N, C-alpha and C positions, 0 to 999 in steps of 0.2 A: 218491650222497648223501655228506653232509658225514661228516668224522670223529665228531664228538659225537652226529649221528645213527645212524650204525653202531655208536658204543659202547652205547646204549639197546636198539638189536636185539639185539647179542651177547649184552649181559647177559640179557635175556629169555631168549634161546634157550639159554644156558648153564644157568640154574636150571630149565628143563625137563629138560635132558638130565641133570642132577645129582639131580633128584627122583626121576627113573626109577631112576637109581642106587641111591639110599638104597633106596627097595623091591626091588630086586634083590637088595641085599646084607644086606637085612635079618636072614635066618638064620645070617648069621656072626656076631653081635654076642656070643653067649656066647664065643666063643673071644677075642674082643680083651677079654675081662674077666680073663682069666687073666692073673696077674703076669709081664711080659716079663724072661727072664732071659738074659744072654749065655751065651756057650758053656761059661766058665768058673764058670757057677753067680751072677754077679754079677746084682745088680739093674738095669734098663737103663732109663732114662727118654729117651724119644722127643721131642723138642721140632720142630716143622714150623714155620720159621722164614721170613719173605720174603727173596729172596735178597740184598736190601741189608742185609739183618740178619747175613749170614752170618759174617763175620769177627767182629765185636762178639761174636755168641753163642757162636763157638768159643772166646773169652776165658772167655765168664763160664762156660762148660759146665767149664772147667778149674780155675776156680775152686771151683765147685759140687763138683766132684770131690774136690778137696784136702781140703775139708770134710765130706764123705761116704764116707765108707771103704766099698768094697762097692757103688757106684755108678758104673753108665759111661752119661755123658750122649750121647745119639746128636742130633746136629744134620741136619736134611734143608731143606737152603736150597734154595728154588727160588721160581719165581713164585707170588703169592699165590693167584691161581685154580686153577692147577694143584695147591697144597697143599689147598684145599678140595674140587677134584675127586678126591684121592687119599684123602681123608678120608672123603666120602661113598662111595667105593668099598669102605670096609671096610680100609684101611691103619691098624695101630694104631699110635696117638700119645698121646702125655699132653697137649702144650701147642701151640698153634696161635698165631704171631703174623703178623699182616697188615700188609701197607703201605698199608691204609687202612679207615675205619671202613666203607665201602660192600660189600666184601668180608668181611669180619667179621660183617654184618648179615646176609648170603646165608647163612655158615655156622649163624648162630643161627637163621634162618628154615627151615634145613634140619633144624633137630632135632640139632644136631652138637655143641653147646657145653653145659657143666655147670654153669658159672657166667654172671656177669656179667662182660663183658670192662673190661679196665681199661685206658686211655691210658697210654702210658708214655714216648714220643717224638714227635718231630715230624721231617720232613726236606722240603727244597724243592729245586727245579730249576735246571739249569745245563747250558748248552752245552758239549760237549765234541769237541774236533778231533783228528786226529792231530798229532803234534809238528811244531810250527813251523807248523801252521794253513796248509797250504799252498794252501787254497780263499781264504784272505785273508776268513775270517767275522768279522765285527765286531760283528754286532747279530742279532737275531731276523729282524728283517726281510730280512737275507742269506739266511734259509734258505728263504724263499717264492721264490727265485729259481732255480728247478729247471734251467735253462738252465745254470747257474755253479756251482751247489752241490748236491750229492748229498746226503741225511739220509735218516738212518735213525732210527724213533722207536717206542715201544711201541705194540701194539695197544690201541685206546681203550678194549676192554672189560678191561684189566687196570689195576691202580692207576697204574703209571707214566705210561700212554696216558691215562688220564682226567684225569691233572694236566697233561699236555701239551695237551690239549685246552683246559683252562681258561686254558693260558698262551697259546695261540694267541687265544682270543677276546678277552683281556684286552688283548693286543698288536695286536689288529686286522690278524691276518696268517692265512693259510691255506697252510700247509705240506703238501706233496705226497710223502710219503717213498718212497724206492723200496724199504725194506720196512718191515713191522710185526712187532715181535718182542715173545715173551710174558714179559719181563722187561728189568729195566734191566740186569742183568748182560750180556744177550744184544746190547742196543744197544751196550753198553761194548765188547763182544768185536768188533764189527763195526768200530766204530771204529779201535779198537786195531790191528786186521788191515789197514786202511786201506782197507776195503772199501766207506766213505763218507767223504765228507766233513766230516760233522757228525751229530752226535744229541742228544737231550735225556734226561739222566738224571739221577739224583739227587746233589746235591752230596758226600754221603758215598762214592758209586761214584767220584766225578773224584778226590776226596781218595785214596782207597784206590789207586787206579790210578797216582797221582804221575806221573813224566817220562814215561809210555808215552801222555798224551794233553796236550793244552793246552787251557786253559778261557776260555769266554767267559761271564762272569756275567750272569743275567737281571735286569734292573732289579727291585727289589722291589716296585713299584708295579704289576707286571703278572706277577709270579711267582706259583707256585701251592705251597699247603703241605698236605702229607698227614699226617693224623695216626695212629699205629701203636696199634692194640689186643694187648692178649693175654688169652688165656682157657685155662681148662682144658678139655678135650674131654671130653664127654658118656661116651665109651667108653674113657678113661684106666684102664691098668691101675694106674697108680701116681700116684692122685688125691693124697696127700699129699705126695709128692716133687715134685709138678707145683705144688704150691702154693707150697713151698718155694722152686722155682726162680723162681717169678713175683715172690716177695717179693725174691730176690736181684736181679732185673732192675728193680725198682721202687726198689729201696734205694739209699743212698747208693754203695755199690759199682758196681752196676750203672749207674746214672746218669752216673756217671765215666768208665766204660769207653763209653758210648754219646756223651757230649759230646767225648770224644777221638776219636771215629770221626766227628765231624761232626754229630751229629744234636742237634736242638733238644730243649728240654723240651717234656712234653705240657701 
């Protein structure tokens, strides 16, 4: 089964599992509506953010706290699909920001969202290798040469993996990865640890990694672009604060932070 077909099968299975989880966790919703406080009695705003947003959102969290005395912003950065699973299982959170619209649509379909999602950023893909590019990777086609190059990719069911599938299809190559990860951060970790010769990650991941990786750009005509949406979760204990945080992300200050991190405009 191709990576693209496995992506469809995996999303279908995941949706079934999440639907069961929501049903099982329904009795806990009253607890999630209660205002979340830190141990010191401060109000806590919990933001579920795709792993590629982690560094930028930490900066925005600090900016938000500076203008909201008594508020602590907690950033839970993980794979988008994992975040939806956590929310469906009853984990208290106020804001959800995913790395593609498909995963956000899944969250909305499960009844997890309070409002309509807003697109706030875009991201594209790139090839990364360990420093010095020991396998001499020069193009996307090299990643299909499994006898010479070991490649790690995101699983096709998660946003970075679905984007990699689109890159493969547009480039006319078929890559057989040595492992499939649940987030771009996990792919990056494998490459920086020299456990693979190459990986496909977001351009923002490569920028954040700096000298820990070498980069081989993917031509624009075969690259894939993911749109990032953000939303207030239905069971948010702090919906007013959540709305203000989203306004920060979408406003000039948030967009400047995201631009400097390598994200494109929505």
